[in-house]
N, C-alpha and C positions, 0 to 999 in steps of 0.2 A: 504494500500500500504506500502511496506517496506520503511523504512527510506532512503531518498536520491534516491528512485527509479526514481524520475523525471529526475535525472541526466542521467540515461540510456535511458529514453524515448526521451530526447532532443538529445542524441547522435544518436539514431536511425533515428530521423528526419533529423539531419544534414548530416548523411551518406546516406540519401535517400534510406533507406532499404524498400523494397517492402512489401506489405501486401497481405494476402489471406483471402477471406471471405468464410465461410462454412455455410450451412443450418442446421437447427435443426436435431439432432440425426445423423449427419454425423461425421466421425472420422477424427481428425487431425493426430493422431498417433495410431498405433496398437502395443501392447506389443509384444516384440520379433522380430519386423520387423526392418530391418536396416534403419537408418535415417541419412541423412547428414545435417539436419537442426535443429536449436533450435527455438522453437515457444514461442512467448511472446504475451499474450492476450492484445489486444488493447481495444476492446469493446465487450460486451456480457457476457455470462456465459458459462463456460466449466466445465465438470466434469472429475476428474481424478479417474481411477479405476484400479484394478489389478485382473488378473485371477488367482485363487488359484489352487493348484495342483489337487484338485478334480473337477476342471472345473467351480466352482462357481465364480461369480463376487463379488469382495469386493470393495465397494466404499470408496475412501480415502478422497476426499475433493471437494468442489465447488470452482472454482476460479471466482471471481466476479468483479475484478478490475484489472488494468494493473499489470501483474505479469508473472513470468515464468510458463509455463505449461509443459515444457520439458527441463530439465537441467541435472537432474541426469542421469547418463549414465552407461551402462554395456559394457565394452570393451572386445571383443573376437577377438584375432589376430589383424588385422588392421581395423575391422569393428566396428560400434557402433550400438547397438540395443536398442530400446526403452524399458524402464522398465515398462511403464504404457500405458493404453489406455487413450486417451483424446477425449471426445465427446462433441459436441456443445449441450447446453441445452436450449438456447433461439432460437427465430425464425431464427436468424443468429448471427454469431460472427466473428469478424475480428482479425487476428493475424499478428504480424510481423514475417516474416520467415527469419531467419538469418543463413547463412552458418556456420555450427558448427566450422570448422577450423578457419574461420575469427574471430568468436566470442572469441575463446580461445586465439587467438593472441592479440586481444584487451585487454583481461583480464591480460595477462602477461606483457603488456606495460602500464597499467593504474591502479594505486593503488586504486583509488576511485571505479573503477568498480570491482576490486578484493574484496573490502570491501562489496560491494553490494551482490556479489555472496556468500561470506562467511556468510553474514547475512541471506541470503535466506536459505542456508543449515541448519543453526542453528535454525531458526524460524520454518521451516517445520518439522524438526526432533523432536523438543521439543513439538510442537503442536500435531503432530501425536501420539507421545508416551503418552501425557496427555489424549487425547481423548480415545485411546485404553485402558488405565488404568481405566478410569472412566466407560467405557462400560463393561469391563471384570469383574469388581468387584461389579456390581450392578444387575446382572441377566438380563433377557430379558426385563422386564418392565423398569428397570433402564436404560438400554442401549437405549431404544426408547425415554425415557425422556431426556437423554443427547443429543441424536441426534436432537430432536426438539429444545432443548435449544440452541444448537450450530448454528441453522439456524437463530437465532435472529440477530447475528452480520452482516450477509450477506444480509438478506431479511426482517428483522423485521421493522414494522412501528407502532408507538405508536398510538393507537386509544382510544376513550373515555372509552370503556369497557375492553380493554386489548391490547395485541400486536398481530398484524396480520403478519403472514409469507407470504409476498407478492410474493410467488413463488410456483407454483404447483409442489409438490413432491409426487410421488406415494408411496403406502405402500410397493411395491416391492423395490423401491429405499431405503426406510427407512430400510427394512430388509437387504439390501446389505451393508448399512453403519454400521449396528449393528452386522453383522456376523450371522444373524438369517437365518436358511436354508429355511424356508417357509414363504410365505406372510400371510398365515392363522394366524400364531402366532401374527404378527403385527396387522392384522385386529382385533383380539380379544383384544389386548392391547389398541389400539386406541378406540375401543368401550368402554372399561372400563374407560379410561381417560375422555371420553365424559360423561359417566354416573356419574362420580365423579365431573363433572363440571370444570375439569382442562383445557380442550380444547373443541373446536367444529370445525367442517368442514363446511365452508361457501363458496359456489361456488368453491369447490375443493381446497380451501386455508385453512390452519390451523390458527385458532384464539386461542390465549393463554389467558385464563381468570385467572389462578392461577399460577403466575410465581414462588412464593415461593415453591410450590409443586415440580416443576422441579428443582429448585435450591437445594433442599434437596439431590438430586442425584448427583449434580455437585460438591457441596462443601464437 
């Protein structure tokens, strides 16, 4: 969670801002569709993605704790259009739904809230650029290794034999995080990593046995 984000969560509760709950694989926002609300994840997991010009989906991040899932905006005349798709990845997820106009009025009147928003922009931008740089400079296999490594912060559980990624992620989703056009390439890389003893797939979950191997691509 961003530093001081609890301040915003307490504000939302004090203002009695309503929530909406969505089921797995339903969308909270669609890229390019006008939206008058800002959504803030309260519980569950959401995935942020972008549709590229060639029609392919590019996964950007999982949001796994209270945080903004829609704040960046694309203004055209008087309308505001979503820049990303936001999809629920757990059985259900709950979001605060804040009227966009009211939210920016709060920001203009509250220095602490302005600081939280600025911190959000800076953190997201720097983290996205860092991930993209590591993926683009390591080839397809390196990109998959970076993707798996990045899942540790959100879903990693330390086990006796390694680190379990306690969240089912498909090879197609990994491909979309890495900018790989076909799932077949990811299937082959996952197979190679299993053969090398770096990872294994247990009940559709990734178990990492050789963390230093992945770290070679990250560092």
